[in-house]
N, C-alpha and C positions, 0 to 999 in steps of 0.2 A: 326608135322606141326605147325608153328606159323602163325596165321591169324591176320593181321592188316588192318583195312579198307576193301578194296576190294582185298587185296594182300596176297598171300601165300608165306611163306618162309620155305622151307623144312629144317628140322633140321640136315640133313646129309651133309649140306654144311657149309662152312665158308663164311663170307661176308666182303667185303671191302667197305668203306664208299662211294665209287663212283659207287655203285650198281653192282659191279662185284662179282659173286659168284665163289667159288673154291670148287671143290669136289676132295678129296684125293682118288686116284685110287690105288696106291701102294706106301705106305710110305717108305718101305725099298729101293725101286728104285727111290724115290722122284718124282713120277709121279702124275700129277693132271690135271683136266679138268677145264676150266674157261668159264663162260658165263655171261649174263646180267640178273638181276632179273626182275620180273614183274613190280615193281614200277619204275625201271630205264627206261623201255620201255614206261611206262605211262607218265613219266616226259618228255621224249624226243618227244613224239607225233608220227605221222606217219613217219616211217623210209623209206627213199628213197634209201639208200645204207649203207652197212657196209663193211669196208675194214680193213683187219688185215695183219700183216707181214706174210711172207711166212715161211713154215716149214724150220727149220734149222737156223732161225734168232734168235739172242739173245734178251732177255728181261731184262730190268732194272727195279727194284722195283720203283714204283712211276712215271715211264715214260710211254708214250703212246706206245701201241703195235698195235694200229689201230685207226680208227675213225668211227663214226656213223653220218650220215647226215639225218636231218629231216627239216621240215618247220621252226623249231626253230633255225637252224644253224648246224654247225659242232661241234660235241661233241667228245673230245679225250677219248679213252678207255685206262685208266691207269692200269698198271699191279700192283697187290699187291705183286708179287713175282719176284725175279730175276731168270733167267734160260734160257732155249732154247725151242723154239716152236718145238714140234715133229710132230704135225698134225694140219691141218686146216679143219674146217667143210666144206665138199664139197657143202653144200647148199649155202654157200657164193659165190662160183664160179658160181653157177647156178642162182644166184640172187633171191633165194627163201626166201627173208627176212621175208615175212609174216608167213612162217612156223616157223621160229625162234621166232618171236615176239609173236605169238599166244601160243606157248608152250615153254617158255624160260628155263624151268628146264629139259625138255626132249631134248632140242637142245642147243648145246654148240658152242663156237666160236673157241677156240684153246685148244689143249692138250699140256702140257709142262712137261719138266723135270726141276724141281726147284733146286736151288743151296743150299739154307740155310734154314733148318727147323725152325730156330728162326724167320724167316719172318712170319711164321704161327701164332706165339704168339700174334701178334697185330691185327689179324683178329677177327671179331665177331663170336662167336659160342655159341650155347645154347640159350634157350628161353629168359633168362634175358637180355643178350646182344642184341639180335635181336629185342625184344620188345621195349626196350628203344630207340635204334637208329631208328627203323621203325616208331615209333610214332612221333619222331622229324621230320623225313622226310615227313610224312603224313601231319603234320602241315604246312610245307613249301608249299606243293602242294595246300592246301586249302586256302592259302593267296591270 
C-alpha cells in the first residue's frame, strides 16, 4: 500500500492520470476492473451522480466511458484502455454513490475486456510511479 497525504493507493492496481484505477482480473482473457481512486473522489467533492456506459458498449482509450457530477461540475471518466464493458456495478443503478466513494477500492465502476495489452504499459504501477504522480496531484489539491 502506498500512502500519500490522506490517500491510499493499493499496489495491486494500475493507475491512470485521471484517477482511474485498473485491477487486472484475468490477463489471459484480458479482463480488468476499473474504478476511481480516493484522491479522485476528494478532488471531485460530494458526488451527486455517476453515469457509465451500459454493458456491451465499446470503450476507446482516452475517451469518456461515463461522467461523474458534483458541486464542482460534470467530470468525464476517461478510459485508460480500449475494449468492451462486460459488467456495470449495480450500486450505480441503485444510486448508492456514497458506498462507492467511501470505499473506492472495494467498489468498482465497470468490468471490461480490454483489447490491447500494450495499453497497460503506460499506466502507473509500483510505488515509485505512484508516489511521484500522487505527490504532484496532492500539491494541486493544496493550492
